[in-house]
C-alpha positions as CSV (number, residue, x, y, z in Angstrom):
1,X,6.4,-22.0,-0.8
2,X,3.9,-24.7,-1.9
3,X,4.9,-26.7,1.2
4,X,3.8,-23.8,3.4
5,X,0.5,-23.4,1.5
6,X,-0.3,-27.0,2.0
7,X,0.1,-26.5,5.8
8,X,-2.0,-23.4,6.1
9,X,-5.3,-23.8,7.9
10,X,-7.8,-21.1,6.9
11,X,-10.2,-21.8,9.8
12,X,-7.5,-20.9,12.4
13,X,-5.2,-18.7,10.2
14,X,-2.2,-20.8,11.3
15,X,0.4,-23.1,9.7
16,X,0.3,-26.6,11.1
17,X,3.7,-28.2,11.6
18,X,4.8,-31.4,13.3
19,X,5.9,-29.4,16.4
20,X,2.7,-27.4,16.6
21,X,1.1,-24.3,15.1
22,X,2.6,-21.0,13.9
23,X,1.2,-17.9,12.4
24,X,2.5,-14.6,11.0
25,X,2.5,-11.9,13.8
26,X,2.7,-8.2,13.8
27,X,6.3,-8.5,14.9
28,X,7.0,-10.6,11.8
29,X,5.5,-7.9,9.6
30,X,7.6,-5.2,11.3
31,X,10.8,-7.3,10.8
32,X,10.0,-8.0,7.1
33,X,9.0,-4.4,6.1
34,X,11.0,-2.5,8.7
35,X,7.9,-0.7,9.8
36,X,7.4,0.5,13.4
37,X,4.6,-1.4,15.2
38,X,4.4,1.0,18.2
39,X,3.0,4.5,18.2
40,X,-0.3,6.0,17.0
41,X,-2.6,3.9,14.9
42,X,-3.3,4.9,11.3
43,X,-7.0,5.5,11.0
44,X,-9.1,7.8,8.9
45,X,-12.2,8.4,6.7
46,X,-12.0,7.7,3.0
47,X,-14.2,9.4,0.4
48,X,-13.6,6.8,-2.4
49,X,-15.8,7.9,-5.2
50,X,-13.6,7.5,-8.3
51,X,-13.9,11.1,-9.4
52,X,-13.0,12.4,-6.0
53,X,-10.2,9.9,-5.8
54,X,-8.9,11.2,-9.2
55,X,-8.8,14.7,-7.7
56,X,-7.0,13.4,-4.6
57,X,-4.3,11.7,-6.8
58,X,-3.8,15.0,-8.6
59,X,-3.6,16.9,-5.4
60,X,-1.3,14.5,-3.5
61,X,0.9,13.1,-6.3
62,X,0.7,15.7,-9.0
63,X,-0.6,13.1,-11.4
64,X,-4.2,12.9,-12.7
65,X,-4.9,9.2,-13.6
66,X,-6.9,8.6,-16.7
67,X,-10.3,7.1,-15.9
68,X,-9.2,4.0,-17.8
69,X,-6.6,3.4,-15.1
70,X,-9.4,2.6,-12.7
71,X,-11.3,-0.7,-12.5
72,X,-14.0,-0.2,-10.0
73,X,-12.3,1.2,-6.9
74,X,-8.9,-0.2,-7.9
75,X,-6.1,1.6,-9.8
76,X,-3.5,0.2,-12.1
77,X,-0.2,0.1,-10.2
78,X,1.8,0.6,-13.4
79,X,0.9,4.3,-13.1
80,X,3.1,4.5,-10.1
81,X,6.0,2.5,-11.6
82,X,5.9,4.7,-14.7
83,X,5.6,8.1,-12.9
84,X,7.6,7.6,-9.7
85,X,10.3,5.1,-10.6
86,X,13.2,7.5,-10.4
87,X,13.6,10.5,-8.1
88,X,15.1,13.6,-9.8
89,X,18.7,14.4,-8.8
90,X,17.8,17.6,-6.9
91,X,14.1,17.3,-6.1
92,X,12.1,19.9,-4.3
93,X,10.5,19.0,-1.0
94,X,7.1,18.7,-2.8
95,X,8.5,16.2,-5.3
96,X,10.2,14.2,-2.5
97,X,6.9,14.0,-0.6
98,X,5.0,13.0,-3.7
99,X,7.5,10.2,-4.4
100,X,7.3,9.1,-0.8
101,X,3.5,9.0,-1.0
102,X,3.6,7.0,-4.2
103,X,6.1,4.6,-2.8
104,X,4.1,4.1,0.4
105,X,0.9,3.7,-1.6
106,X,2.5,1.1,-3.8
107,X,3.9,-0.8,-0.8
108,X,0.6,-0.8,1.1
109,X,-1.5,-1.6,-2.0
110,X,0.7,-4.4,-3.3
111,X,2.1,-6.0,-0.2
112,X,0.2,-5.3,3.0
113,X,-3.4,-4.8,1.7
114,X,-3.0,-7.0,-1.3
115,X,-5.8,-8.6,-3.3
116,X,-6.1,-11.3,-6.0
117,X,-4.7,-8.9,-8.6
118,X,-1.0,-8.0,-8.3
119,X,-1.4,-5.3,-10.9
120,X,-4.1,-3.1,-9.2
121,X,-4.3,-1.5,-5.8
122,X,-7.2,-0.1,-3.8
123,X,-7.3,3.6,-4.8
124,X,-8.9,4.8,-1.5
125,X,-5.6,3.9,0.3
126,X,-3.9,7.0,-1.1
127,X,-6.0,9.1,1.3
128,X,-4.1,7.5,4.2
129,X,-1.1,9.6,3.1
130,X,-2.9,12.9,2.7
131,X,-1.7,14.3,6.1
132,X,2.0,13.7,5.5
133,X,4.0,14.6,8.6
134,X,7.2,13.2,10.0
135,X,6.8,10.4,12.5
136,X,8.3,11.3,15.9
């Protein structure tokens, strides 16, 4: 890994190798995460005041985070590991959807939209999973 880091050029967002340049593409991300890269784009408006976000977490996940879980607009990801680690044996559809939202939020926060802290995620991202419909 350190060998790759040494070859990364921030100004061009590419790795420089003896045979030329290379970069991470959308196709690479799709292959690594198994996410589709075709279809409708994910866009939306976020409200993002921490008190509103707290209400959204309660509504979408059934868990009201304590204000101490927030640091600015970021939330401690331990909350998700503690509350959504195991799916009950016979979950209702609501519980399944809440666990799916929590998993997707954790994935997006910790892997795709990562920041310098691996223990916190941007709380506003939960709003992307408010309209939870099957993808056709």
